[in-house]
N, C-alpha and C positions, 0 to 999 in steps of 0.2 A: 444567652448570647447566641443569636441565630444567624449572624452575618459574618462574612470573612472578607478581608481586603485582598485585592490581587497581589499586592506586595507580600503579604503574609504567606500566601499560597506559593509564590515563587521561591521565597526563602525556604519554606518547609520542603517543597519538592526537591530543591537542590540538595539539602541535607539528607533527605530520605533516599535519594538516588546515589549519592556519593558515600553515605554512611561515614562521613568524616567532615568535621566542621571546617578544618583548614582548606580542604579541597573545594568544599562548597562555597566558602568565602571567596576563594580565588576565582571560581567560576562566575560568581555574582559580581565580582569587582568591588567588594567591600571588605572591611576589616573583620576579623573573627569575633572580637568581643561584642560588637553590636548585633552580629548575627545570632550569637548564643543568647543574648538578652531578648531578641525578638522571638526566638523559639520558646523561651521560658514564659514570656508574656502571653504568647498564643496558647500555651498549655494551661496557664492560669485562667484565661478568658473562657476556654472551652471546658475547663474543669476535668480534664483527663490528661494522662501521661501519654505522650506520643512517641517518645524515644526512651530506650534503656541505655544508660551511660555507665560504663565501668572501665576497668583498666584494660580490658580486651578490646574496647572500642565502642561503637554505637550500633544499636540494632533497633528495629521498629517494634513497637507494641502492637497488639491487635487493633487498637484505635488508630495508631499511626499508619498501619496498612490500609485501613479504610480511607483515611484522609489522603494518602498518596494516590490511590485510585481515583477518588472523587476530585482531588485537586488537579490532577493531570487533565481530567475531562473538562473541568471548569476553565483552566488556562487555555486549553485548545478552543473552547467555545468563545472566550473573549477575544482571542487572537483572530479566530475565524470571522467574528462579527466585524472587527475593524478592517480586515482584508477585503471582505466582500462588500462592505459599505464603500470603501475607497474605490474599488473596482467598478461598482455600479455608477459612481459619480465621475469616473475617469481620472481620479486623483492619483492613481498608481501608474498611470500611463499618459503623461501630459501630451496633449495633441492627438491622442488616440480616441477611439470610439467609446461612447458611454454604453452601458449595458453589455459590456464585453463578458463573455462566458469562457471559463477555462475548463477544458475537457481533458481529464487525465486518462491515458491509455497505456497499457503495457506495450513496450516497443515490439513491433512486428506482429502483434496479435490482431486477428480479425480485420486485416487490411481492406478486404472487399466490403465488409459491413461498414467500416468507418468511412470509406469513400462514398458509399451510397447515402449514408446518413448526412454527411457534410453537404453533398450536392443537393439532396432533397430539402434540407433546412435552408440553404442559401437561396433557394427558389421561393421561399415564403416571403410575403410582404413584411417589411419592417424587421427582417431577420437581424439578430445581433451579430457582432463579430465573434467568431469562435477561435480561440487560441488552443491548439492541440498541444498537450504537454506529455511527451513520452516519458515513461518512468520504468523503474525496475520492478522485480517481483514483489508483490504485496504492498507497493508504495501508494497505490490508489487510495487505500483506506486512510493512510496517514494524511495525504494531501486533501482529502475531503474533510477530515475532522478538523484540521488546523486552518482551513480556509484558502489554501493555495489553489484548490480546485473547487469548482461549483458542481461538477457532475463527472461521472467516470464510467468507462466500460470495464466491467469486472467479470471474472470467470469463476464459476463454481465447478469443482470443489477447491480451486486454488485460492480464491479470495473469500473473505468473510463478509457477509452482507449485514451482520448484526448492527443495529442502530441506524440503518439507512432504509429509505423507501427504494423500491426497485421494480423493474419490469423485465421479463424475459424477452430476448430478441432473437437468439440463435442457439440451436442445439446441434452439435456436431460430434462425430466420432473421434477416436484418437489414433495416432500413428506412432510407430517406433522410428526414430531418426537414427540411422546407422551409417558407419563408414561404408562407402560404396564397395570396397573390396572384401568386406567381412562375409563369411559363409551365410549368416542369417539374412543378408541382403538379397539372396537369390530366392527367398520364399515369397509366395504371393500373399500370404497372411501369416500372422504370428499370434501367439497367446501372450498374456502378461508373463507367465512363467518362463516362456522361451527367452524373453528379454531379461527378466530380473535374475535368471539363473545362469546367465552366460558368464563364466568365470574370467574370461579374458576381456570383457567389455563392461566394466561396472558402470552403473547409471550415475549420471551427474547429480550432484547435490546442490539444491537451492537453499538460501537462507530463509528461515521461518522465525518471525519474532526476534530477529537480530542474531540468531544462532543457526548453525548448520546441523542437520540431523546426522547421527552416526552412520558410518558406512565406508566402504573402500573407494567409492567413486570420487573424482575430483570435485573441489568446491568451485562453483561458478557464480558470477555476479551479474552477467548480462548475456544477451543473445549472441553477440559477436564472439565473445570468449567461448561460449558453448559450441558455436559453429566451427571454430578453429580446432577445438579439442576433438570433436567428432571427426573432422576431416583428417586429423592425424592418427585416428584409430585408438584414441585414449579413452573414449567414453561413448555412451549412447544416451538418448533421451526419449521420454514419452511425452508427446505434444498433441495439441489439438490438430485436427485435419487441416485447418486454415494455415498452419505453420509451413505448409508446402511453399508458400509465397517467398520465404526467405532462404530456402535450401540452396546449397552450392552444388556444383557438378560432382564434388567429392562425396556427396551424401546420397543415401537412398532412403526413401520413405516406404514403410510397409504397414498396411492397416492391421490394427489389433482387433481380434474377434471378441474379446471378453472384457475390454476396458469400459468402465462407466463413461457415459457421455460427458462432454464439457458444455456448459450452458453459459452463454454470454448475456449479461444483464446490463442495463443502464441503471445507475444508482445515483442517489442524491440525498442530501440531508432532509429529514422529514419536515423541518420547520420552514423550508424555503418558501418565499412568497414572490419569487422572480417571475414575471410574465414571460421573459425571454426563455427561461429554463423550462417553464410549462410548455411553451410551444415546441422546444427542442424534444422534449419527452413525447409529446403527441406525434411529432414527425417520426421519431424512432419506432414507436409502436405501430405505425401505419406502413412501415417498409414491407 
């Protein structure tokens, strides 16, 4: 048996993520007994045990861990195919343009580069409509995988380019964004150690893969929240040079002498056959 149905994958992924048949059934909007039977039937068809069931609960077997990883990717792919097909035909936006492209960008990142790209592409003959989709930290990857975006501006080392095609567009240094009244704000340059070792100004923590790394700094979710906490003297941040565009008067930016550079890439799914996307990528690489 070498094929799987989308319904089977949805059922299994729900159980594997919840590790509880009752919660998974509620999430799926079905009763628990047919869900249990469906998983048992899937195990028989595959000839492997996917779940360990005992009085302590449910856990994944080694085979179950593989199917969870592969199943998520497969479900993302089928969802992405439907979304991009509808968007290409204008079905997701009645009355709107066909061949519309959705470009995912981290809010407030590389504003000058984004403006130049949009202006240059709009000047091309038969340019498609570009919808700019601002998103949070690391969300570009998710939006590309599940089809909510066709292309993204992503920054390494902050974003992972694994599984995507990409082209480098911009390399820039980093700055420390500090409260204007802090003693470090009077320096012309700083080192990473100067900023990370300041006991009264812990660095803000951004979520990675749904969790916050350990540390004393405040947890932040978006750029506006970060800006306010810096202005109040509660935290500092290490950002790309282009972040100067969103700074408040209560902030000071100081260049970092030893921080690795930030590289902005344009990234897209490797299997894309969109002519509009190909033209956008060519325009970006010619800037």
